[in-house]
C-alpha positions as CSV (number, residue, x, y, z in Angstrom):
1,M,123.5,-265.3,-137.4
2,T,122.9,-265.8,-133.6
3,M,123.7,-262.2,-133.1
4,I,120.9,-261.1,-135.5
5,L,118.4,-263.5,-133.7
6,C,119.5,-262.2,-130.3
7,F,119.0,-258.6,-131.5
8,N,115.7,-259.4,-133.0
9,Y,114.6,-261.1,-129.8
10,M,115.6,-258.1,-127.7
11,L,113.8,-255.7,-130.1
12,Y,110.7,-257.9,-129.8
13,R,110.9,-257.9,-126.1
14,Y,111.3,-254.1,-126.1
15,L,108.5,-253.6,-128.3
16,S,106.1,-255.9,-126.4
17,F,107.2,-254.1,-123.1
18,T,106.5,-250.7,-124.5
19,K,103.2,-252.0,-125.9
20,H,102.3,-253.3,-122.4
21,F,103.5,-250.1,-120.7
22,Y,101.2,-248.0,-123.0
23,T,98.2,-250.2,-121.9
24,I,98.8,-249.6,-118.2
25,P,96.0,-247.6,-116.7
26,I,96.6,-243.8,-116.2
27,C,96.3,-243.9,-112.4
28,F,99.1,-246.5,-112.1
29,A,101.2,-244.4,-114.6
30,K,100.7,-241.4,-112.4
31,K,101.7,-243.4,-109.3
32,F,104.8,-244.8,-111.1
33,R,105.8,-241.3,-112.2
34,L,105.5,-240.0,-108.7
35,F,107.6,-242.9,-107.5
36,Q,110.2,-242.2,-110.2
37,L,110.3,-238.6,-109.3
38,S,110.7,-239.3,-105.6
39,S,113.4,-241.8,-106.2
40,I,115.3,-239.4,-108.4
41,I,115.0,-236.6,-105.7
42,Y,116.2,-239.1,-103.1
43,L,119.1,-240.1,-105.2
44,T,120.1,-236.4,-105.8
45,L,119.9,-235.8,-102.0
46,Q,122.1,-238.9,-101.4
47,M,124.7,-237.7,-103.9
48,K,124.9,-234.3,-102.4
49,P,127.9,-234.0,-99.9
50,S,126.5,-233.8,-96.4
51,S,127.5,-230.4,-95.0
């Protein structure tokens, strides 16, 4: 019973988060995507063995 409640709570949190995420202004979303991209590039560069 508690497991179902916990799952419902997490699902509710996830849905509210996605709803909030979709209401974020486009300019902030672009900045966030750019930040995400740069962090991914940084991580891939970090994971490469230094020659």
